[in-house]
C-alpha positions as CSV (number, residue, x, y, z in Angstrom):
1,M,-15.5,41.1,22.5
2,P,-17.3,37.9,23.4
3,N,-18.3,35.4,20.7
4,S,-21.4,33.3,20.6
5,S,-19.8,30.3,22.3
6,S,-18.9,32.4,25.4
7,L,-22.1,34.4,25.6
8,T,-24.3,33.4,28.5
9,Q,-26.7,36.4,28.5
10,F,-27.9,39.4,26.6
11,L,-28.6,42.9,27.8
12,L,-32.1,44.2,26.9
13,L,-33.0,47.9,26.5
14,A,-34.4,49.4,29.6
15,F,-37.5,51.5,29.5
16,A,-36.2,54.1,31.9
17,D,-33.3,54.8,34.2
18,R,-35.3,56.3,37.0
19,R,-36.8,53.9,39.5
20,E,-40.2,55.7,39.6
21,L,-40.5,55.3,35.8
22,Q,-39.5,51.7,35.9
23,L,-42.2,50.9,38.4
24,L,-44.7,52.9,36.3
25,H,-43.8,50.8,33.3
26,F,-44.3,47.7,35.4
27,W,-47.8,48.7,36.4
28,L,-48.6,49.8,32.9
29,F,-47.5,46.5,31.4
30,L,-49.3,44.6,34.2
31,A,-52.6,46.4,33.3
32,I,-52.2,45.8,29.6
33,S,-51.3,42.1,30.0
34,L,-54.2,41.5,32.4
35,A,-56.6,43.2,30.1
36,A,-55.3,41.2,27.1
37,L,-55.5,37.9,29.1
38,L,-59.0,38.7,30.3
39,A,-60.4,39.8,26.9
40,N,-58.8,37.0,24.9
41,G,-59.8,34.5,27.6
42,L,-63.4,35.6,27.4
43,I,-63.4,35.2,23.6
44,L,-61.9,31.7,23.9
45,S,-64.5,30.7,26.5
46,A,-67.4,32.2,24.6
47,V,-66.5,30.5,21.3
48,A,-65.8,27.2,23.0
49,C,-69.0,27.1,25.1
50,D,-71.6,28.8,22.9
51,H,-72.8,26.5,20.1
52,H,-74.1,29.5,18.1
53,L,-70.4,30.5,17.7
54,H,-69.3,27.2,16.3
55,T,-68.9,28.6,12.8
56,P,-65.7,29.1,10.6
57,R,-65.6,32.8,11.4
58,Y,-65.4,32.3,15.2
59,F,-63.2,29.2,14.9
60,F,-60.6,31.3,13.2
61,L,-61.1,34.1,15.7
62,L,-60.4,31.6,18.5
63,N,-57.1,30.7,16.8
64,L,-56.3,34.5,16.5
65,S,-56.9,34.9,20.2
66,L,-54.5,32.1,20.9
67,T,-51.8,33.9,18.9
68,D,-52.5,37.2,20.7
69,L,-52.2,35.5,24.1
70,G,-48.9,33.9,22.9
71,C,-47.5,37.3,21.8
72,I,-48.4,38.9,25.1
73,C,-47.1,36.1,27.2
74,T,-43.8,35.9,25.3
75,T,-42.6,39.5,25.6
76,V,-44.4,41.3,28.5
77,P,-43.6,39.1,31.5
78,K,-39.8,39.4,31.0
79,A,-40.2,43.2,30.5
80,M,-42.3,43.4,33.7
81,H,-39.7,41.4,35.6
82,N,-36.8,43.6,34.4
83,S,-38.7,46.8,35.3
84,L,-39.7,45.5,38.8
85,W,-36.2,44.2,39.7
86,D,-34.2,46.9,38.0
87,T,-32.3,44.6,35.7
88,T,-31.8,44.2,31.9
89,T,-30.4,40.7,31.5
90,I,-31.9,37.7,29.8
91,S,-30.1,34.4,29.5
92,Y,-28.8,33.1,26.1
93,M,-31.3,30.2,26.1
94,G,-34.1,32.5,27.4
95,C,-33.4,34.9,24.5
96,A,-33.5,32.0,22.0
97,A,-36.8,30.8,23.4
98,Q,-38.3,34.3,23.4
99,L,-37.3,34.9,19.8
100,F,-38.7,31.5,18.7
101,F,-42.1,31.8,20.4
102,F,-42.5,35.5,19.3
103,A,-41.7,34.6,15.7
104,F,-43.9,31.5,16.0
105,F,-47.0,33.4,17.1
106,I,-46.5,36.4,14.8
107,S,-45.8,34.1,11.8
108,A,-49.0,32.1,12.6
109,E,-51.1,35.3,13.0
110,F,-50.4,36.5,9.5
111,P,-51.7,33.4,7.7
112,L,-54.7,33.3,10.1
113,L,-55.6,36.9,9.2
114,T,-55.4,35.9,5.5
115,I,-57.7,32.9,6.1
116,M,-60.1,35.1,8.0
117,C,-60.2,37.4,5.0
118,Y,-60.9,34.4,2.8
119,D,-63.8,33.5,5.1
120,R,-65.3,36.9,4.7
121,Y,-64.8,36.7,0.9
122,V,-66.6,33.5,0.5
123,A,-69.4,34.5,2.9
124,I,-70.1,37.7,0.9
125,C,-69.1,36.9,-2.7
126,K,-69.9,33.2,-2.8
127,P,-72.5,32.6,-0.1
128,L,-74.0,29.5,-1.8
129,H,-70.7,27.7,-1.7
130,Y,-69.8,28.7,1.9
131,G,-70.7,25.3,3.5
132,T,-68.7,23.5,0.8
133,L,-65.6,25.7,0.7
134,L,-65.4,26.2,4.5
135,G,-66.5,22.9,6.0
136,S,-65.2,21.8,9.3
137,R,-62.5,19.7,7.8
138,A,-61.3,22.5,5.5
139,C,-61.3,24.9,8.4
140,A,-59.2,22.6,10.5
141,H,-56.7,22.0,7.7
142,M,-56.3,25.7,7.0
143,A,-55.8,26.5,10.7
144,A,-53.3,23.7,11.0
145,A,-51.5,25.0,8.0
146,A,-51.2,28.4,9.5
147,W,-49.8,27.1,12.8
148,A,-47.4,24.8,10.9
149,A,-46.2,27.7,8.7
150,G,-45.6,29.8,11.8
151,F,-43.7,26.9,13.5
152,L,-41.5,26.2,10.5
153,N,-40.7,29.9,9.9
154,A,-39.9,30.5,13.6
155,L,-37.7,27.4,13.7
156,L,-35.7,28.3,10.6
157,H,-35.2,31.9,11.7
158,T,-34.2,31.0,15.3
159,A,-31.8,28.2,14.2
160,N,-30.2,30.5,11.6
161,T,-29.9,33.5,13.9
162,F,-28.3,31.7,16.7
163,S,-25.9,29.8,14.4
164,L,-24.2,33.0,13.5
165,P,-21.0,34.0,15.4
166,L,-21.8,37.0,17.7
167,C,-18.8,39.2,18.4
168,Q,-20.2,42.7,18.7
169,G,-21.0,42.6,22.4
170,N,-24.3,41.4,24.0
171,A,-26.3,44.6,24.2
172,L,-29.6,44.5,22.3
173,G,-31.3,47.7,21.4
174,Q,-34.7,46.3,22.1
175,F,-36.8,45.4,25.2
176,F,-37.1,41.8,24.0
177,C,-35.1,39.5,21.8
178,E,-35.7,40.3,18.2
179,I,-34.0,39.1,15.0
180,P,-32.7,42.4,13.5
181,H,-31.1,43.5,16.8
182,I,-29.3,40.1,17.3
183,L,-28.1,40.3,13.7
184,K,-26.3,43.6,14.5
185,L,-24.1,41.6,16.9
186,S,-23.0,39.2,14.1
187,C,-19.5,39.3,12.7
188,S,-20.1,36.7,9.9
189,H,-20.6,38.4,6.5
190,S,-21.7,35.1,4.7
191,G,-24.0,34.1,7.6
192,Y,-25.5,37.5,7.7
193,L,-26.3,37.4,4.0
194,R,-27.8,33.9,4.4
195,K,-30.0,35.3,7.1
196,I,-31.0,38.3,5.0
197,W,-32.1,36.0,2.2
198,L,-34.2,34.0,4.6
199,M,-35.9,37.2,5.8
200,V,-36.5,38.3,2.2
201,V,-38.2,35.0,1.5
202,S,-40.4,35.4,4.6
203,A,-41.2,39.0,3.5
204,L,-42.2,37.8,0.1
205,L,-44.6,35.3,1.6
206,F,-46.1,37.9,3.8
207,L,-46.4,40.2,0.8
208,M,-48.3,37.5,-1.1
209,C,-50.7,37.3,1.9
210,F,-51.1,41.1,1.9
211,V,-51.9,41.2,-1.9
212,F,-54.5,38.4,-1.4
213,I,-56.1,40.4,1.4
214,V,-56.2,43.6,-0.7
215,F,-57.6,41.7,-3.7
216,S,-60.2,40.0,-1.6
217,Y,-61.4,43.2,0.0
218,V,-61.7,44.9,-3.4
219,Q,-64.0,42.0,-4.5
220,I,-65.9,42.2,-1.2
221,F,-66.6,45.9,-1.4
222,R,-67.7,45.6,-5.0
223,A,-70.1,42.8,-4.0
224,V,-71.4,44.8,-1.0
225,L,-72.1,47.9,-3.1
226,R,-74.3,45.8,-5.4
227,I,-76.5,44.8,-2.5
228,P,-79.8,46.8,-3.1
229,S,-80.9,47.4,0.5
230,Q,-79.0,49.7,2.9
231,Q,-79.6,47.3,5.8
232,G,-78.0,44.5,3.8
233,R,-75.0,46.6,3.0
234,H,-74.6,47.7,6.6
235,K,-74.8,44.1,7.8
236,A,-72.2,43.0,5.3
237,F,-69.8,45.9,6.1
238,S,-70.2,45.2,9.9
239,T,-68.9,41.7,9.5
240,C,-65.8,42.9,7.6
241,L,-64.9,46.0,9.6
242,P,-63.4,44.3,12.7
243,H,-61.1,42.1,10.5
244,L,-60.1,45.1,8.4
245,A,-59.3,47.1,11.5
246,V,-57.2,44.3,13.0
247,V,-55.3,43.8,9.7
248,S,-54.7,47.6,9.4
249,L,-53.4,47.8,12.9
250,F,-51.1,44.7,12.4
251,F,-49.7,46.0,9.1
252,S,-49.3,49.6,10.0
253,T,-47.4,49.0,13.2
254,G,-45.3,46.2,11.8
255,A,-44.5,48.1,8.6
256,F,-43.4,51.2,10.4
257,A,-41.3,49.2,12.8
258,Y,-39.3,47.5,10.1
259,L,-39.5,50.0,7.2
260,K,-39.1,53.4,8.9
261,P,-36.1,55.4,7.6
262,P,-32.9,55.1,9.5
263,S,-32.7,58.9,9.7
264,I,-35.6,59.1,12.1
265,S,-34.5,56.0,14.2
266,S,-33.6,56.5,17.8
267,P,-33.6,54.2,20.9
268,S,-36.6,55.9,22.4
269,L,-38.6,55.8,19.1
270,D,-37.6,52.2,18.5
271,L,-38.8,51.3,22.0
272,V,-42.2,53.0,21.5
273,V,-42.7,51.4,18.0
274,S,-41.8,48.0,19.3
275,V,-44.4,48.2,22.0
276,L,-47.0,49.4,19.4
277,Y,-46.6,46.4,17.2
278,S,-45.8,43.7,19.7
279,V,-48.1,44.6,22.7
280,V,-50.9,46.9,21.5
281,P,-52.4,44.8,18.7
282,P,-52.9,41.6,20.9
283,A,-54.5,43.8,23.6
284,L,-56.8,45.7,21.1
285,N,-57.8,42.8,18.8
286,P,-60.4,41.3,21.2
287,L,-61.9,44.7,21.9
288,I,-62.2,45.4,18.2
289,Y,-64.0,42.2,17.5
290,S,-66.3,42.3,20.5
291,L,-67.5,45.8,19.8
292,R,-68.6,45.0,16.3
293,S,-69.9,41.5,16.7
294,Q,-73.5,41.3,18.2
295,E,-73.3,37.5,18.3
296,L,-70.1,37.6,20.4
297,K,-71.5,40.3,22.7
298,D,-74.7,38.2,23.2
299,A,-72.6,35.1,24.0
300,L,-70.5,37.0,26.5
301,R,-73.6,38.4,28.2
302,K,-75.1,34.9,28.4
303,M,-71.9,33.5,29.8
304,M,-71.7,36.3,32.4
305,S,-75.3,35.8,33.5
306,Q,-74.8,32.1,33.8
307,S,-71.7,32.6,35.9
308,R,-73.6,35.0,38.2
309,A,-76.6,32.6,38.4
310,A,-74.4,29.5,39.3
311,P,-73.6,30.6,42.9
312,K,-77.3,31.4,43.6
313,A,-78.4,28.0,42.2
314,M,-75.8,26.3,44.4
315,S,-77.0,28.2,47.5
316,Q,-80.6,27.3,46.8
317,L,-79.7,23.6,46.3
318,W,-77.7,23.7,49.6
319,N,-80.7,25.3,51.5
320,K,-83.0,22.6,50.1
321,A,-80.7,19.8,51.2
322,G,-80.7,21.2,54.8
323,P,-78.2,20.3,57.5
324,L,-76.6,16.9,57.5
């Protein structure tokens, strides 16, 4: 069996053996990635260009869209390449880079979702202190802390994972490089335990974020139910539902992927679940937010109308200028 010093590549799990199904997976992933790039790109453009969206809520949404784009761009292109060219290989350095960036964006997304929950908590439960607690400097510091935490977590996990001696072959039971599947190739008991402890610490930090989100939403719902008017309750709920839907999607898919019983585990099920938590949420998040946010929909319509009006204005200007 090869050890980590002689490994030059890993073998990823193929989506299908038949050529027709491989091409079908390629076109499916292409459609999902283009939809995710377009939707997240529109959100980034709308938040950046429309001054009405220069608020803490949409500032954090912009950061969330960046993590979604990062997740899609880290895993999907290599899967598309392998399906199109009928291959399953990824280089050793390519695998390390893929693992780092995926861990980076996923690790940054979780604190960002927690901060976005804090934003909704302050807006509904402490509205008079919103400008003080969520000023521009505080928002920038919180977003920077989320990205820094993601970077540090990804760096520690990547360095620790690839420092382990690997002597159980080079076949990964996943369509992208992921920590648990690389650990299965390790033959170092002490290094494996060290890695497990690092994952436990990360899991505890994520659990703390989850508890904070649950506690915040309990307080939010109690405050909303005390609002006397039905219109006020509906407006408050409408600002929270998109975030709650995104958090639920993120947690449910991730928890099932990592906590499902080994008795029901199989390569095909693992493949489906990995797509559900690594590809589907980044593609659906912008749709969830845009459907429930009237401000965002108005900004997108305004941006679309301006983009359609620009060529017409240029044509009129050219006609007025006349021939040279």
